N, C-alpha and C positions, 0 to 999 in steps of 0.2 A: 341643576339645570336652570337656566335663566328663564324668567317668565316673559310673556310678550311685552309687558311694560318695561322690562329691563333690557330688552333686545336692542342692540345697536346695529343699524343698517351698515353692512360692510361696503367698502369701496367697490365700485363696479370694475369688472375686468378691463384690462387695457387692450388696445388693438395695435398691431404692428404690420405695416405694409409688407406684403409678401410677393405679389406679382400681379400683372395685368394680362388678360387673355383677350385677343382680338379675334373674333369669329367671323369668317365670311360664310354667309348662309346662302343656300341654293334656292333663291326665290323663283327661278324659272321652272325647274323640274322637280324640286324636292318638296314643294308646298302642297299640302293636302288639307282640306277643311270640310268637316261634315256639316250638315244642316243641324239646326237645334233638335236635340233628341228629347225623348219623353222625360228624361231626367231634368230637362231645362238647360243642359249644357251642350256645347258644340266641342268637337275634338279636332286636333290638327296634328300635322307633322311637317317639319321642315328640316332638310338635311344640312350637314356641315360640309362646305366645299373646301375648307382649309383655314389658314390664318397663322397667327404667331402669338408667342407669349414671352414675357420678359419680366424679371425682377432682380433685386440685388444679388440673389444667390443662384439664379437659374434663368435660362432662356432657351428658346427653340421654336418648333413649328407645331401647329395644330394639323393633324392628319385629316385628309378627306375621308368622309364616312361618319357614322354616328349621326345624332340629330336630337331634336327637341320634340316632345310629344305634349303640347299644351292642352289643358282643359280650359275652355273659355266659358266663364260664368256670365249670367245675365247682368250682373252688376258692374261689368267692365273689368273684371279681374281675370287674368290669365295665370293659371297655376301650372308652372312648367316643370318638366321632368326630362332633363337632357343628359346624354351620355356621349362622350367623345374621347379620343385618344390624343395625347400630347407626346411629342418626341423631343427630348432635351438635346442640346448640341452634342453631348457625349454619347448619344444613341439610346439613352434610357427612355423606355416607354412608360407613360403615366396615364392611367384611366381617370378621367374626371367625371363624377356623377354629380350633376348640379340640379338642385331643386329650389324653387323659389316662387316669388310673386311678381307680377307686373300689373300694377293698378293704373289703368288708363281709362278714364271716364268716356273717352271717345270710342273705345272698343265695344262692339256690339256682338251679341251672340248670334244674331241673324245673318251675319256674314257681310253686312253692308260695308264695313270698313276694311275688309280683307278678302279679296277674291283671288284664289290661287291661279297663277298663270297670267294674270293681268298686270301689266306694268302700272306702277303708281309712283307719284312724285314723293320724294322723301320729305317728311315733316315730322319732327318729334314734338308731340303736344307738351304744353307746360304742365308742371305738377305731377309728372309720372313718377310713381314709386316702383323701383325695380331693384329687388334685393334677392340674394341667393344664400343658400346654405350648402356649400359643396363638400364632397368627400373625395379624397384622392386615394388611389390605390397604386402602389409603386413597389418594385422589387427592392430588397435590401441594398443599400449603397448610399451614394452621396446625396440623393434626393429623398430618402425615406423619411425625412422630417415632415414632408407633406402628409404622410399617413399617420403621424403621431400628434397632430394638432387639430384643433377645431378652427374653422375659417368662416368668415362671413364675406359676402361680396356685394358691391354696389354696381349696378349696370346702367348702361345707356345704349340706345340704338344708334347705329351709324348708317350711312347710305348703303353699305354692303352687308351689314349684320349687326353684331353686338360687340360692345367693349365692356369687359367686366373687370373691376379692380378688386383683388382679394386681400383680406387682412386676417392675420392669425390672431386668435383670442389668447391673451396671456392669462 
């Protein structure tokens, strides 16, 4: 067995672009936000109104339903836990369970930056860190490669929701 002094750091794993998911989020009716709780956190929910997805090997629609249940921390970090269903063009349904972080120093736990049901102008702050670790569940068939790989995602907000780009880890 090699000692720590003899250990060679291996090459990092590679990333291969797999697909992009565009989520339309229901800001009018699906947004819920609690006050800051005794834990110091606030909690939320926002529903998925639909969307699309596409990549070199797959494309289709995001189905209405599902949503994101973020925990908003006092340090401007939203820890999200989202689950929704994709339907490929061939009819295959895919459950996407997305967990991750959105670090936005303008996000506050007291709710000043996000008030459910209140229209707000779109503005994406600079320096936002929005990363995901998704898991896909799909029946056996042409898209089961999604369930046999580890993925990471990089997200960005849009005027209607989120755009998340997914990469398979090699």
